[in-house]
TITOR-425706 format. One line per field, with one value per residue (C-alpha): residue number from 0; chain; x, y, z. Coordinates in nm, 2 decimals. Layout:
BEGIN
num	c(NUM  ...)
cadena	c(A  ...)
x	c(X  ...)
y	c(Y  ...)
z	c(Z  ...)
END
This chain:
BEGIN
num	c(0  1  2  3  4  5  6  7  8  9  10  11  12  13  14  15  16  17  18  19  20  21  22  23  24  25  26  27  28  29  30  31  32  33  34  35  36  37  38  39  40  41  42  43  44  45  46  47  48  49  50  51  52  53  54  55  56  57  58  59  60  61  62  63  64  65  66  67  68  69  70  71  72  73  74  75  76  77  78  79  80  81  82  83  84  85  86  87  88  89  90  91  92  93  94  95  96  97  98  99  100  101  102  103  104  105  106  107  108  109  110  111  112  113  114  115  116  117  118  119  120  121  122  123  124  125  126  127  128  129  130  131  132  133  134  135  136  137  138  139  140  141  142  143  144  145  146  147  148  149  150  151  152  153  154  155  156  157  158  159  160  161  162  163  164  165  166  167  168  169  170  171  172  173  174  175  176  177  178  179  180  181  182  183  184  185  186  187  188  189  190  191  192  193  194  195  196  197  198  199  200  201  202  203  204  205  206  207  208  209  210  211  212  213  214  215  216  217  218  219  220  221  222  223  224  225  226  227  228  229  230  231  232  233  234  235  236  237  238  239  240  241  242  243  244  245  246  247  248  249  250  251  252  253  254  255  256  257  258  259  260  261  262  263  264  265  266  267  268  269  270  271  272  273  274  275  276  277  278  279  280  281  282  283  284  285  286  287  288  289  290  291  292  293  294  295  296  297  298  299  300  301  302  303  304  305  306  307  308  309  310  311  312  313  314  315  316  317  318  319  320  321  322  323  324  325  326  327  328  329  330  331  332  333  334  335  336  337  338  339  340  341  342  343  344  345  346  347  348  349  350  351  352  353  354  355  356  357  358  359  360  361  362  363  364  365  366  367  368  369  370  371  372  373  374  375  376  377  378  379  380  381  382  383  384  385  386  387  388  389  390  391  392  393  394  395  396  397  398  399  400  401  402  403  404  405  406  407  408  409  410  411  412  413  414  415  416  417  418  419)
cadena	c(A  A  A  A  A  A  A  A  A  A  A  A  A  A  A  A  A  A  A  A  A  A  A  A  A  A  A  A  A  A  A  A  A  A  A  A  A  A  A  A  A  A  A  A  A  A  A  A  A  A  A  A  A  A  A  A  A  A  A  A  A  A  A  A  A  A  A  A  A  A  A  A  A  A  A  A  A  A  A  A  A  A  A  A  A  A  A  A  A  A  A  A  A  A  A  A  A  A  A  A  A  A  A  A  A  A  A  A  A  A  A  A  A  A  A  A  A  A  A  A  A  A  A  A  A  A  A  A  A  A  A  A  A  A  A  A  A  A  A  A  A  A  A  A  A  A  A  A  A  A  A  A  A  A  A  A  A  A  A  A  A  A  A  A  A  A  A  A  A  A  A  A  A  A  A  A  A  A  A  A  A  A  A  A  A  A  A  A  A  A  A  A  A  A  A  A  A  A  A  A  A  A  A  A  A  A  A  A  A  A  A  A  A  A  A  A  A  A  A  A  A  A  A  A  A  A  A  A  A  A  A  A  A  A  A  A  A  A  A  A  A  A  A  A  A  A  A  A  A  A  A  A  A  A  A  A  A  A  A  A  A  A  A  A  A  A  A  A  A  A  A  A  A  A  A  A  A  A  A  A  A  A  A  A  A  A  A  A  A  A  A  A  A  A  A  A  A  A  A  A  A  A  A  A  A  A  A  A  A  A  A  A  A  A  A  A  A  A  A  A  A  A  A  A  A  A  A  A  A  A  A  A  A  A  A  A  A  A  A  A  A  A  A  A  A  A  A  A  A  A  A  A  A  A  A  A  A  A  A  A  A  A  A  A  A  A  A  A  A  A  A  A  A  A  A  A  A  A  A  A  A  A  A  A  A  A  A  A  A  A  A  A  A  A  A  A  A  A  A  A  A  A  A  A  A  A  A  A  A  A  A  A  A  A  A  A  A  A  A  A)
x	c(22.75  22.95  23.26  23.43  23.76  23.75  23.64  23.95  23.66  23.47  23.79  24.02  23.69  23.64  23.99  24.00  23.74  23.93  24.27  24.38  24.45  24.78  24.92  24.86  25.19  25.23  25.30  25.64  25.66  25.41  25.66  25.93  26.11  25.99  25.63  25.39  25.34  25.03  24.72  24.53  24.61  24.86  24.86  25.15  25.09  25.33  25.31  25.10  25.05  24.72  24.69  24.37  24.22  23.92  23.61  23.35  23.12  22.79  22.55  22.24  21.90  21.52  21.39  21.16  21.48  21.66  21.58  21.79  21.93  22.01  22.17  22.36  22.49  22.66  22.81  22.92  23.08  23.22  23.39  23.50  23.72  23.82  23.98  24.17  24.34  24.47  24.61  24.75  24.94  25.05  25.17  25.36  25.44  25.52  25.76  26.00  25.99  26.08  26.37  26.43  26.36  26.08  26.23  25.99  26.03  25.81  25.47  25.18  25.02  24.67  24.49  24.17  23.93  23.61  23.37  23.10  22.78  22.56  22.20  22.17  21.82  21.64  21.29  21.08  20.91  21.14  21.43  21.78  21.82  22.13  22.17  22.40  22.26  22.39  22.45  22.75  22.85  22.91  23.04  22.80  22.83  23.20  23.14  22.88  22.93  23.29  23.53  23.79  24.18  24.21  24.55  24.74  24.60  24.83  24.75  24.36  24.15  23.94  23.63  23.39  23.12  23.28  22.94  23.01  23.40  23.30  23.12  23.35  23.62  23.38  23.36  23.72  23.90  24.27  24.50  24.54  24.20  24.13  24.44  24.25  23.96  24.11  24.29  24.00  23.77  24.02  24.08  23.70  23.72  23.97  23.84  23.53  23.33  22.96  22.84  22.58  22.75  23.00  22.83  22.70  23.10  23.17  22.94  23.07  23.45  23.35  23.18  23.44  23.78  23.96  23.89  24.05  24.36  24.62  24.54  24.57  24.87  25.03  24.88  25.05  25.39  25.32  25.29  25.55  25.79  25.63  25.47  25.14  24.96  24.68  24.52  24.25  23.90  23.68  23.94  23.93  23.56  23.53  23.66  23.45  23.23  22.85  22.93  22.80  22.58  22.86  23.10  22.83  22.82  23.20  23.24  22.96  23.15  23.49  23.34  23.13  23.51  23.71  23.48  23.59  23.95  23.92  23.75  24.03  24.31  24.18  24.10  24.46  24.58  24.35  24.55  24.84  24.74  24.59  24.94  25.12  25.26  25.22  25.32  25.52  25.45  25.62  25.43  25.07  25.16  25.25  24.92  24.73  24.84  24.72  24.41  24.05  24.10  24.40  24.21  23.89  24.15  24.29  23.94  23.81  24.06  23.98  23.63  23.73  23.83  23.49  23.50  23.85  23.90  23.93  24.26  24.35  24.23  24.41  24.74  24.72  24.82  24.91  24.81  24.97  24.87  25.04  24.94  24.71  24.82  25.21  25.38  25.66  25.49  25.38  25.16  25.17  24.92  24.93  24.65  24.68  24.65  24.43  24.69  24.90  25.17  25.19  25.48  25.19  25.05  24.99  25.26  25.55  25.47  25.46  25.80  25.97  25.78  26.13  26.29  25.93  25.96  26.34  26.28  25.99  26.28  26.50  26.20  26.10  26.40  26.31  26.27  26.35  26.01  26.00  25.78  25.70  25.41  25.32  24.97  24.87  24.50  24.36  23.97  23.82  23.52  23.33  23.30  22.95  22.78  22.83  22.98  23.34  23.63  23.91  24.23  24.52  24.90  25.09  25.50  25.70  26.02  26.20  26.22  26.67  26.85  27.10  27.37  27.34  27.51  27.27  26.97  27.09  27.14  26.77  26.68  26.88  26.70  26.34  26.41  26.54  26.27  26.06  26.17  26.14)
y	c(25.81  26.08  25.94  26.18  26.22  25.93  26.12  26.11  26.17  25.88  25.61  25.78  25.80  25.40  25.39  25.65  25.42  25.08  24.92  25.01  25.38  25.22  25.04  25.30  25.40  25.77  25.93  25.86  25.53  25.42  25.60  25.31  25.09  24.79  24.91  24.84  25.21  25.42  25.27  25.48  25.30  25.11  24.89  24.73  24.42  24.24  23.95  24.06  24.40  24.54  24.75  24.91  25.13  25.32  25.41  25.65  25.71  25.95  25.97  26.16  25.99  26.01  25.86  25.64  25.50  25.36  24.98  24.63  24.68  24.96  24.92  24.64  24.79  25.11  24.85  24.65  25.01  25.08  24.75  24.71  25.04  24.92  24.59  24.79  25.02  24.79  24.51  24.82  24.89  24.55  24.49  24.80  24.71  24.36  24.48  24.69  24.37  24.15  24.42  24.49  24.78  24.67  24.48  24.15  24.03  23.70  23.89  23.79  24.03  24.12  24.38  24.51  24.69  24.96  25.08  25.36  25.49  25.73  25.88  26.21  26.27  26.65  26.68  27.00  27.02  26.87  26.98  26.77  26.50  26.22  25.84  25.59  25.23  24.96  24.64  24.32  24.13  23.75  23.51  23.50  23.86  23.81  23.51  23.64  24.02  24.13  23.83  23.88  23.73  23.44  23.26  23.44  23.39  23.68  23.93  23.84  24.22  24.12  24.40  24.46  24.82  25.03  25.00  24.59  24.63  24.83  24.63  24.34  24.54  24.56  24.21  24.12  24.35  24.26  24.23  23.89  23.81  24.06  23.86  23.53  23.65  23.80  23.47  23.26  23.50  23.49  23.12  23.04  23.29  23.11  22.78  22.91  22.84  22.96  23.23  23.50  23.80  23.88  23.91  23.57  23.44  23.62  23.44  23.10  23.23  23.28  22.96  22.75  22.60  22.80  23.08  22.84  22.76  22.97  22.88  22.51  22.57  22.78  22.50  22.21  22.40  22.48  22.12  22.00  22.18  22.08  22.40  22.28  21.92  21.95  22.13  22.32  22.06  22.38  22.43  22.09  22.04  22.41  22.23  21.92  21.88  21.98  22.16  22.51  22.57  22.55  22.73  23.00  23.05  23.02  23.28  23.48  23.50  23.58  23.85  24.01  23.94  24.16  24.42  24.42  24.37  24.68  24.89  24.79  24.88  25.21  25.30  25.24  25.41  25.70  25.71  25.79  26.05  26.22  26.17  26.31  25.95  25.74  25.33  25.24  25.25  24.94  24.77  24.89  24.78  24.43  24.39  24.55  24.24  24.02  23.78  23.84  23.46  23.61  23.87  23.65  23.41  23.73  23.83  23.51  23.46  23.83  23.76  23.46  23.69  23.69  23.30  23.29  23.25  23.53  23.45  23.49  23.80  23.91  23.81  23.85  23.55  23.48  23.30  23.26  23.33  23.26  23.44  23.23  23.42  23.41  23.14  23.28  23.54  23.50  23.69  23.70  23.82  23.94  24.00  24.27  24.20  24.39  24.39  24.65  24.47  24.19  24.11  24.14  24.48  24.69  24.91  24.69  24.50  24.88  24.92  24.57  24.45  24.45  24.16  24.02  24.00  23.89  23.62  23.54  23.52  23.31  23.03  23.00  22.90  22.66  22.78  23.14  23.37  23.65  23.88  23.86  24.09  24.14  24.27  24.40  24.35  24.59  24.58  24.89  24.96  25.20  25.59  25.61  25.29  24.91  24.82  24.73  24.83  24.71  24.85  24.76  24.77  24.63  24.65  24.48  24.25  24.13  23.75  23.69  23.37  23.39  23.11  22.88  23.07  23.33  23.09  22.91  23.23  23.34  23.00  23.07  23.39  23.30  23.03  23.28  23.52  23.18  23.21  23.51)
z	c(4.32  4.50  4.63  4.94  5.08  5.38  5.69  5.96  6.25  6.18  6.19  6.48  6.69  6.65  6.74  7.04  7.17  7.22  7.29  6.89  6.99  7.27  6.93  6.65  6.44  6.38  6.02  6.08  6.21  5.95  5.70  5.76  5.53  5.77  5.71  5.38  5.24  5.10  5.44  5.60  5.97  6.10  6.41  6.55  6.85  6.95  6.68  6.43  6.25  6.11  5.78  5.75  5.45  5.48  5.24  5.37  5.13  5.13  4.85  4.74  4.66  4.71  4.96  4.70  4.52  4.80  4.81  4.91  4.57  4.52  4.90  4.77  4.40  4.63  4.85  4.56  4.43  4.76  4.81  4.43  4.45  4.81  4.65  4.37  4.62  4.83  4.54  4.37  4.70  4.80  4.46  4.47  4.83  4.70  4.45  4.70  4.96  4.65  4.60  4.98  5.03  5.26  5.52  5.70  6.03  6.19  6.26  6.13  5.91  5.80  5.58  5.65  5.47  5.59  5.45  5.57  5.37  5.48  5.25  5.20  5.12  4.99  5.05  4.96  5.26  5.53  5.34  5.38  5.63  5.66  5.76  5.76  5.68  5.89  5.71  5.67  5.38  5.49  5.23  4.95  4.90  4.79  4.60  4.41  4.40  4.49  4.41  4.64  4.54  4.76  4.58  4.84  5.17  5.33  5.11  5.12  5.24  5.49  5.49  5.70  5.77  6.02  6.22  6.21  6.30  6.56  6.74  6.66  6.89  7.14  7.19  7.14  7.37  7.32  7.02  7.05  7.10  6.77  6.55  6.61  6.53  6.18  6.14  6.15  5.96  5.64  5.71  5.66  5.35  5.18  5.27  5.09  5.43  5.35  5.66  5.63  5.77  6.00  6.28  6.27  6.18  6.52  6.77  6.56  6.63  7.06  7.03  6.84  6.96  6.77  7.04  7.32  7.17  7.27  7.63  7.54  7.36  7.70  7.94  7.74  7.74  8.16  8.20  8.00  8.18  8.49  8.62  8.64  8.73  8.47  8.21  8.29  8.27  8.15  7.87  7.78  7.83  7.59  7.35  7.29  7.03  7.12  7.41  7.22  7.57  7.78  7.59  7.54  7.89  7.95  7.71  7.92  8.22  8.02  7.90  8.24  8.38  8.15  8.14  8.55  8.50  8.27  8.52  8.79  8.54  8.48  8.76  8.86  8.56  8.66  9.04  8.89  8.68  8.97  9.16  8.85  8.77  8.52  8.49  8.22  7.89  7.83  8.20  7.99  7.62  7.82  7.99  7.73  7.54  7.70  7.67  7.79  7.90  8.10  8.24  8.34  8.58  8.72  8.81  8.96  9.21  9.30  9.33  9.53  9.81  9.91  10.01  10.18  10.57  10.81  10.94  10.60  10.48  10.81  10.77  10.38  10.11  9.73  9.44  9.10  8.77  8.46  8.09  7.87  7.60  7.61  7.74  7.99  8.15  8.53  8.81  9.15  9.33  9.67  9.85  10.14  10.50  10.70  10.99  10.93  11.13  10.89  10.59  10.36  10.46  10.16  10.32  10.36  9.98  9.80  9.95  9.91  9.60  9.42  9.63  9.61  9.26  9.31  9.47  9.28  8.93  9.18  9.19  8.82  8.67  8.45  8.24  8.32  8.25  8.04  8.23  8.61  8.77  9.14  9.12  9.48  9.57  9.82  9.95  10.12  10.27  10.08  10.35  10.19  10.13  10.26  10.01  9.91  9.66  9.51  9.43  9.21  9.27  8.91  8.96  8.68  8.66  8.35  8.39  8.43  8.44  8.79  8.87  9.13  9.39  9.35  9.34  9.66  9.84  9.76  9.89  10.18  10.29  10.22  10.49  10.75  10.64  10.72  11.09  11.18)
END
């Protein structure tokens, strides 16, 4: 079997086609003492780090020799080499960490191994041909063919095929959703839970309460702080037993709305680029670090615009939303007025967004929020059709504590503005 060096283009293409490209550490950062050394790619999120090790294999074989047993044999060889490499890297880094040469923090760490298997055929008549085998693993493979070291849960290498992992990334469109699935997958491995393959496990995860526990946890914190009146009934229903059909319908809506959010957000970034500007990197990172459920809720409020009365559309209106991923992140959604003279017109909000965010910060002091976003929503009629286009503006301010006197001043100014 001919083992070739990993082809960067294969893995880089996968990375560039998803959110991982935003979080890939450059070589000089990977070499920092804070990180495990020797892994092929490193991705750092706000609350987790993924160390990726890859193995891209091409083998020569006659068509008549390729069957399920042969593919199984090749998979064992690929995975065993990957496990051996990870074990050597982890032991080396673990010693450095024990000696204090590698710093540790509170971020969760995941080790992921990816494999790709391609076959080259030689034929006297048609010449050579090549194709990539589509395969997965499943719990039985790791129980019988390639036994993983599961004694130390934190060092477990979670192995996927390249194509399977690319599909997972397409369905779990955010860092928080991906790492939640990786935690779920690792728990299944270390608990010796049987699953047919990784696609089946992903489907189970999307139907399970594990996907919604983050949102429920944030809602419970908001409820305790009296920032909401009740936990969303649909979240409570989604985690009830025997609610698979409801959970599937909810997940389909979440994924649909998430795709819509990315279209709107990418359109915003494109407008900035065409104007020779850019959103601050920190803002992009925070927004990209959200959960799919948060995106879905933001889009729900945008879609609800068509049900709003005409007076509200004319004068403009506001809606509030919070992150379902991190407690302390709040969104003020301003639906721009059709009336240009309104205080909520697009032009006036764009000019006064700092004041609006300062007022919001003054209102949200118990507790102080970490991040405050103002999302401006504008509906424009298409010039060449009867459809309506949606445009977003996004402004950000870090939450901050203000003293009592300053808070009273904000309240007084709000009262004066209401009288105008």
